C-alpha positions, 0 to 999 in steps of 0.5 A: 500500499502506498502513501496516498495523502501529502501534507504540505506545511509552510511557515515564512520561507520554509516548506515541509512535506509529510506523506500519510496512508490515511487522511485522518492521520494527515488531518491530525498532524495538520491540526498540531502544525496549525496551532504552531502557526504553520499554514497547511494543506493536504493533497490527495495524491490520487486526485484525478484533477491534479496536473503532474509534471515530469520530475526532471523539470522540477529538479532542473528548476531547483538546481537553477535556484540553488545556483543562483542563491549560491552566486548571490551568497558568494557576491555578498561574502 
C-alpha cells in the first residue's frame, strides 16, 4: 500500500512535506502544525484533477535556484 496523502506545511519561507496512508492521520498532524502557526494543506495524490509534471523539470528548476542563491551568497561574502 502506497502513501496517498501529502501534507504540505509552510512557515515564512520554509516548506516541509510529510506523506500519510490515511486522511485522518494527515488531518491530525495538520491540526498540530496549525497550532504552531504553520499554514497547511493536504493533497490527495490520487486526485484526478491534479496536473502532474515530469520530475526532471522540477529538479532542473531547483538546481537553477540553488545555483543563483549560491552566486548571490558568494557575491555578498
